[in-house]
C-alpha positions in Angstrom: -33.4 -22.6 8.0 -29.6 -22.2 6.4 -28.9 -21.7 3.0 -28.0 -24.6 0.8 -24.8 -25.4 0.5 -22.6 -24.8 -2.6 -20.4 -27.3 -4.5 -17.9 -26.3 -6.3 -19.4 -25.6 -9.6 -21.5 -23.2 -7.7 -18.5 -21.3 -5.9 -17.1 -21.1 -9.3 -20.1 -19.5 -11.1 -20.4 -16.9 -8.3 -16.8 -15.8 -8.7 -16.1 -16.3 -12.3 -17.1 -13.0 -13.5 -14.0 -11.5 -10.8 -11.5 -13.2 -13.5 -13.0 -10.6 -16.1 -12.8 -7.9 -13.8 -9.6 -8.5 -12.7 -8.5 -8.8 -16.2 -9.5 -5.2 -16.4 -7.5 -4.1 -13.2 -4.5 -5.7 -14.1 -4.2 -4.2 -17.4 -4.7 -0.8 -15.8 -2.4 -1.2 -13.2 0.6 -2.5 -15.1 0.2 -0.2 -18.2 -1.6 2.8 -17.2 1.6 4.5 -15.9 3.1 3.4 -19.6 0.2 4.9 -21.2 0.4 8.2 -19.3 4.2 8.5 -20.1 4.2 7.5 -23.5 1.6 10.3 -24.0 4.0 12.6 -22.6 3.6 12.6 -18.5 6.7 13.3 -16.5 7.6 10.7 -13.7 6.4 13.3 -10.9 3.3 13.7 -12.4 2.0 10.0 -12.3 0.4 10.2 -9.0 -1.6 13.0 -9.8 -2.9 11.4 -12.9 -3.4 8.3 -10.9 -6.1 9.8 -8.5 -8.7 9.4 -10.7 -8.8 5.6 -9.7 -9.0 5.6 -6.2 -11.3 8.7 -6.0 -13.9 7.0 -8.0 -13.5 3.5 -5.9 -14.2 6.1 -2.6 -17.3 7.7 -4.2 -18.8 4.7 -6.2 -18.6 1.5 -3.9 -20.4 2.9 -1.1 -23.0 4.1 -3.1 -23.4 0.8 -5.3 -23.5 -0.9 -2.1 -26.1 1.1 -0.7 -28.3 0.9 -3.9 -27.5 -3.1 -4.7 -28.9 -3.6 -1.1 -32.2 -2.4 -1.8 -32.3 -3.5 -5.9 -34.5 -6.2 -6.8 -35.0 -6.3 -10.8 -37.0 -9.7 -11.3 -34.9 -12.2 -12.9 -31.6 -10.0 -12.9 -32.1 -9.7 -9.3 -30.4 -7.7 -6.5 -26.3 -7.6 -7.5 -26.4 -8.8 -11.3 -27.8 -5.6 -12.9 -24.7 -3.7 -11.3 -22.2 -6.6 -12.5 -23.8 -6.4 -16.1 -23.9 -2.4 -16.3 -20.4 -2.1 -14.9 -19.0 -4.6 -17.2 -20.2 -3.0 -20.3 -18.9 0.5 -19.4 -15.7 -0.8 -18.1 -15.5 -2.7 -22.1 -16.1 0.3 -23.7 -13.4 2.3 -21.6 -11.0 -0.8 -22.0 -11.9 -0.5 -26.1 -11.3 3.4 -26.4 -8.3 3.8 -23.9 -5.6 3.1 -26.6 -6.8 5.5 -28.9 -6.2 8.5 -26.3 -5.0 11.4 -28.3 -3.5 13.1 -25.1 -3.1 12.7 -21.2 -6.7 14.8 -20.3 -8.5 12.0 -22.6 -6.5 9.0 -21.0 -6.9 10.4 -17.4 -10.8 10.7 -18.2 -11.0 7.3 -19.3 -8.9 5.9 -16.4 -11.9 7.3 -14.1 -14.4 6.1 -16.5 -12.4 2.9 -16.5 -12.0 2.5 -12.5 -15.8 3.6 -12.0 -17.0 1.0 -13.9 -14.9 -1.9 -12.5 -16.2 -0.6 -9.2 -19.6 -1.1 -10.2 -19.0 -4.1 -11.0 -16.7 -5.2 -8.1 -18.3 -4.5 -5.0 -21.6 -6.2 -5.4 -19.4 -9.2 -6.2 -18.0 -8.8 -2.5 -21.4 -8.4 -1.1 -22.7 -11.2 -3.5 -20.4 -14.4 -1.4 -22.3 -13.1 1.8 -25.5 -13.2 -0.2 -25.1 -16.5 -1.7 -23.3 -18.7 0.6 -23.8 -20.3 4.3 -21.3 -18.4 6.8 -19.2 -21.8 7.0 -18.5 -21.5 3.4 -17.6 -17.6 3.5 -13.8 -18.6 3.9 -14.2 -21.1 0.9 -16.0 -18.3 -1.2 -13.2 -15.4 -0.9 -10.7 -17.8 -1.3 -11.9 -19.0 -4.6 -12.9 -15.4 -5.4 -9.2 -14.5 -4.7 -8.0 -17.4 -6.9 -10.0 -15.9 -9.8 -8.6 -12.7 -9.1 -4.9 -14.1 -9.1 -5.8 -15.9 -12.4 -7.2 -12.7 -14.2 -4.4 -10.7 -13.4 -2.0 -13.3 -14.7 -3.6 -12.9 -18.0 -4.2 -9.4 -17.7 -0.6 -8.8 -16.9 0.6 -11.1 -19.6 -0.8 -9.8 -22.6 1.5 -7.2 -23.7 4.6 -9.8 -23.3 3.1 -12.5 -25.3 1.9 -10.3 -28.1 5.8 -9.0 -28.5 6.8 -12.5 -28.3 4.3 -13.1 -31.1 5.9 -10.3 -33.2 3.4 -7.4 -32.4 5.3 -4.0 -32.2 6.4 -3.1 -28.8 7.5 0.4 -29.6 5.8 3.5 -31.0 6.1 7.1 -31.7 6.3 9.8 -29.4 2.7 10.5 -28.2 1.4 7.0 -28.9 0.6 3.6 -27.5 2.6 0.8 -28.7 0.5 -2.3 -30.3 1.0 -4.2 -27.6 -0.8 -2.2 -25.2 -3.3 -1.5 -27.9 -4.4 -5.1 -28.3 -3.9 -5.8 -24.9 -6.6 -3.4 -23.9 -9.2 -4.7 -26.8 -8.4 -8.3 -26.2 -9.3 -7.5 -22.2 -12.5 -5.7 -22.6 -13.9 -8.4 -24.6 -12.6 -11.2 -21.8 -14.1 -9.1 -18.9 -17.5 -8.6 -20.5 -17.4 -12.6 -21.4 -16.6 -13.4 -17.9 -19.0 -11.2 -16.1 -22.0 -12.4 -18.5 -21.0 -16.0 -17.3 -21.7 -15.4 -13.7 -25.0 -13.3 -14.9 -26.1 -16.4 -16.8 -25.2 -19.2 -14.7 -26.4 -17.8 -11.0 -29.9 -16.9 -9.7 -30.0 -15.0 -6.8 -32.1 -15.5 -3.4 -35.1 -13.3 -3.5 -35.9 -10.9 -0.8 -38.4 -13.3 0.8 -36.0 -16.3 0.5 -33.2 -14.2 2.4 -35.6 -13.1 4.9 -36.4 -16.7 5.6 -32.7 -17.9 6.1 -31.0 -17.3 9.4 -29.7 -14.0 10.0 -31.9 -13.0 7.0 -33.7 -9.8 7.8 -35.2 -6.6 6.4 -33.2 -3.9 5.8 -32.6 -2.1 9.2 -33.0 1.8 9.6 -30.4 4.0 9.7 -29.1 4.9 13.0 -30.7 7.9 14.6 -29.2 10.9 13.4 -31.4 13.7 14.3 -29.9 14.1 18.2 -26.2 13.9 17.0 -24.3 17.5 17.5 -22.9 19.1 14.6 -19.7 20.0 16.4 -17.5 16.6 14.9 -18.6 17.9 11.3 -17.1 21.3 11.9 -13.9 19.6 13.2 -13.7 17.6 9.7 -14.4 20.9 7.5 -11.7 22.7 9.8 -9.1 19.4 9.2 -10.0 20.1 5.3 -9.2 23.9 5.8 -6.0 23.3 7.7 -4.7 21.0 5.0 -5.4 23.5 2.3 -3.6 26.4 3.9 -0.6 24.1 4.4 -0.5 23.2 1.1 -0.5 26.6 -0.1 2.1 27.9 2.6 4.3 25.1 1.7 4.0 25.2 -1.8 3.2 21.4 -1.9 1.6 19.8 -4.9 -1.9 21.0 -5.9 -3.1 17.4 -5.8 -2.9 17.5 -2.1 -5.8 20.1 -2.0 -7.8 16.9 -3.2 -7.1 15.3 0.4 -8.3 18.7 1.7 -11.5 18.9 -0.1 -12.3 15.1 1.0 -11.7 16.2 4.5 -13.9 19.1 4.5 -16.4 17.4 1.9 -17.3 14.4 4.5 -17.8 17.0 7.2 -20.3 18.9 5.0 -22.2 15.6 4.1 -22.3 14.8 7.6 -24.1 18.1 8.7 -26.5 17.7 5.4 -27.2 14.2 6.9 -28.1 15.4 10.5 -30.0 18.2 8.9 -32.2 15.8 6.7 -32.9 13.6 9.9 -33.8 16.5 11.8 -36.5 17.1 8.8 -37.4 14.0 9.2 -36.1 12.4 6.4 -33.7 10.1 7.4 -34.5 7.4 4.9 -32.2 9.1 2.5 -29.3 7.2 0.9 -26.9 10.0 2.4 -28.4 9.7 5.8 -27.8 6.1 5.5 -24.4 5.9 4.4 -23.2 8.6 7.1 -24.9 6.6 9.8 -23.8 3.6 8.7 -20.1 5.1 8.6 -20.6 5.4 12.4 -22.0 2.2 13.5 -19.4 0.0 11.7 -18.8 -3.1 13.7 -15.7 -2.8 15.8 -13.7 -5.8 14.2 -14.2 -3.7 10.7 -12.6 -0.5 12.8 -9.5 -2.6 13.4 -9.3 -4.0 10.2 -9.8 -0.7 8.8 -6.0 0.0 10.1 -4.8 -3.3 8.4 -6.5 -2.2 5.3 -4.8 1.4 5.2 -1.4 0.6 5.4 -1.7 -2.6 3.2 -2.9 -0.8 0.5 -0.8 2.1 0.5 2.0 -0.3 -0.4 0.2 -1.5 -3.1 -0.7 1.5 -4.5 3.2 2.7 -4.7 3.7 -0.7 -6.4 1.2 -0.1 -9.2 2.3 3.4 -9.7 6.0 3.3 -9.4 7.2 -0.4 -10.4 7.1 0.3 -14.1 9.2 3.5 -13.8 11.5 1.7 -11.3 12.2 -1.5 -13.3 12.8 0.4 -16.4 15.6 3.1 -14.8 17.4 0.7 -12.7 17.4 -2.8 -14.3 16.8 -2.1 -18.0 18.7 1.4 -17.5 16.3 3.6 -19.1 14.1 6.4 -17.9 13.0 7.4 -21.5 9.6 6.1 -22.5 10.6 6.4 -26.0 13.1 4.0 -25.9 12.9 0.4 -26.5 14.8 -0.4 -23.0 12.1 1.3 -21.2 9.3 -0.5 -23.2 11.3 -3.6 -22.6 11.0 -2.9 -18.8 7.3 -2.1 -19.1 6.6 -5.8 -20.3 8.9 -7.1 -17.7 6.7 -5.4 -15.3 3.6 -7.7 -16.8 5.5 -10.6 -16.2 6.5 -9.4 -12.8 2.7 -8.7 -12.2 1.7 -11.7 -13.6 4.1 -13.8 -11.1 2.6 -12.2 -7.9 -0.9 -12.7 -9.1 0.0 -16.2 -9.9 1.5 -16.7 -6.5 -1.6 -15.2 -4.8 -3.8 -17.7 -6.9 -2.0 -20.9 -5.6 -1.2 -19.7 -2.0 -5.1 -18.6 -1.4 -6.0 -22.1 -2.1 -2.8 -24.2 -0.4 -0.7 -22.2 1.7 -3.2 -19.7 3.4 -5.6 -22.4 4.8 -3.0 -24.8 5.8 -1.0 -22.1 7.9 -4.4 -20.4 9.2 -5.4 -23.9 10.5 -2.3 -23.7 12.9 -1.8 -20.4 13.7 -4.9 -18.4 13.1 -6.1 -16.1 10.6 -4.6 -12.7 12.3 -0.9 -14.3 12.7 -1.3 -15.6 9.2 -1.9 -12.1 7.8 0.8 -10.6 9.6 3.0 -13.4 8.7 2.1 -12.9 4.7 2.4 -9.2 5.0 5.9 -9.7 6.3 6.6 -11.7 3.3 5.5 -8.8 1.0 7.8 -6.2 2.6 10.7 -8.3 2.2 9.8 -8.3 -1.3 9.3 -4.8 -1.6 12.4 -4.4 0.1 14.4 -6.2 -2.3 13.9 -4.1 -5.0 16.4 -1.6 -3.2 19.3 -4.4 -3.8 18.8 -6.4 -7.0 19.9 -5.2 -10.7 19.0 -8.5 -12.2 15.4 -8.4 -13.5 15.1 -11.9 -13.1 15.7 -12.2 -9.7 12.9 -10.0 -9.3 10.5 -13.1 -10.0 11.8 -14.2 -6.8 10.7 -10.7 -4.9 7.1 -11.1 -6.4 6.6 -14.4 -4.7 6.6 -12.5 -1.4 4.4 -10.2 -2.7 2.5 -12.7 -4.4 1.7 -14.6 -0.8 1.0 -10.7 0.9 -1.6 -10.1 -2.1 -3.3 -13.6 -1.5 -3.6 -12.7 2.3 -4.8 -9.0 1.3 -7.9 -10.2 -0.6 -8.8 -13.2 1.3 -8.1 -12.6 5.4 -9.5 -9.5 5.9 -13.0 -10.3 4.6 -13.1 -13.9 5.8 -12.5 -12.1 9.1 -15.2 -9.7 8.7 -18.0 -11.5 6.7 -19.6 -13.1 9.4 -20.1 -10.1 11.5 -21.9 -8.1 9.2 -25.6 -7.6 9.3 -27.2 -9.9 6.4 -29.4 -7.0 5.2 -26.8 -4.7 5.0 -23.5 -6.5 3.6 -23.5 -4.5 0.4 -23.2 -1.2 1.9 -20.8 -2.3 4.7 -18.8 -4.0 2.2 -18.9 -0.5 0.3 -18.0 1.3 3.3 -15.0 -1.3 4.1 -13.5 -0.2 0.7 -13.1 3.6 2.0 -10.0 2.2 3.9 -8.6 0.6 0.8 -9.1 4.0 -1.5 -8.2 6.3 1.5 -4.4 5.1 1.4 -4.4 5.2 -2.5 -5.6 8.9 -2.3 -3.0 9.8 0.0 -0.2 8.1 -2.3 -1.6 9.9 -5.3 -2.1 13.2 -3.7 1.3 13.2 -1.0 3.5 10.9 -2.9 4.8 13.1 -5.7 5.8 15.8 -3.1 7.8 13.8 -0.9 9.5 12.4 -4.1 10.2 16.0 -5.5 11.6 17.2 -2.2 13.9 14.2 -1.0 14.3 11.9 -3.8 13.9 13.9 -7.0 14.5 11.5 -9.9 15.1 8.1 -7.7 12.0 6.3 -7.8 13.5 3.5 -6.5 12.9 4.7 -2.6 9.0 4.5 -3.3 9.6 0.8 -2.7 10.9 1.4 0.5 8.3 3.2 1.5 6.1 0.3 0.3 8.0 -2.2 2.4 7.8 -0.2 5.6 3.7 0.6 5.3 3.3 -3.4 4.7 5.7 -3.7 8.2 3.3 -1.6 9.8 0.1 -3.2 8.5 1.3 -6.5 10.0 2.3 -5.4 13.4 -1.6 -4.0 13.4 -2.6 -7.4 12.6 -1.2 -9.2 15.4 -3.3 -6.7 17.4 -6.4 -7.8 16.0 -8.5 -10.1 18.2 -11.9 -12.2 17.0 -14.6 -13.9 19.7 -14.9 -16.8 17.3 -11.9 -19.3 16.9 -9.8 -18.1 13.9 -10.2 -21.1 11.3 -10.3 -21.6 7.7 -11.2 -24.9 6.0 
């Protein structure tokens, strides 16, 4: 027995909430550097302020994935309680963000916003696997990608559109322009409304129904940790301590200590999980998560390398595009100037273009190309197009020509959102899709943490006052990801349709 096939309306309802979630992410990605600099941050401190976003994803998504695999709240179901809770908290953060009275308040609200968006987003990835047959996984992720692109277009264009409607785009030092303020408020309402649509128009399969479908099963027990050695755990702790000593000895930025703490923290968490297993408590959440990290399917490990380098480039883009465009295309690095704010609005347009291209490419270009050359090669080709788009920032000085650059980036973005999940989804145990989707996100947020903690030190040491070189870093990392894509092999024929 298999799950019923979903029509277009079903695919729409399953993923429509992602439209609202991505409006929130788009407002965050396109405007938070602008908000931070408007509140007094220097460009060298942006990476440290942004560290909250990937850190919350790293901590929240595996936990939410584990919990949602084991949740059943009657009519609300398995994943939808998390959709709703995350949407409510994210809407509150969006409403409060423009009222920030200092950098600390803005950074804390960014933490709250990103955590809330992740609480909603992670179960949406698993929701596709829950609700769709395996032969519809690609279609489900393609529709989800289209909604991601459409939501990002709307979120990115809010400030630009309001500026052209006469809303003030300039604010006094230490304040946020009205265009950004009203955009965040409208985005909060749109986010909540879209997620509520999915909650009200879908009904999840009960645990008994899922067990009745092909591939449905009870949640497997955690891998046996009791017999494992703790020696590798000490290696993780040692690596963290070594990095901390190097940061101190070389005078690197203090945020790099966070990277050291994460490595050591994983080692300590692994020790604790082994100790719990040896004490007969292997069914705890910590033991499950640590055990599942080591038991990842082989294809997930191969795709993790691609995700690591792909998302390094994306995080560089989200942090540095506004200062790059404002300084090199609009002629001002001063956040209080009208030229800088005009550059910030143009970044919203650029981000809307790459997201719009992604929405179209996900439903048209990617299926057509993948049917001819396979998913892995298609992904490599798309990532190469994105690398070309980033590299063009080094030479283009007319901001309008950057629209062409964003086409290449948009094609890469479409593939990043669809292809790895399409290649992965059918390889995951049905009863643990939530936790594995959450763990897969580790390889999305780890590179972001690396960028957030290390990029500031690199820029200060080698390219002070020249943020344009961050785009070169982004281009190179996408080329590395493209090369890694060519090494991915699957046991099934790579088809999209």
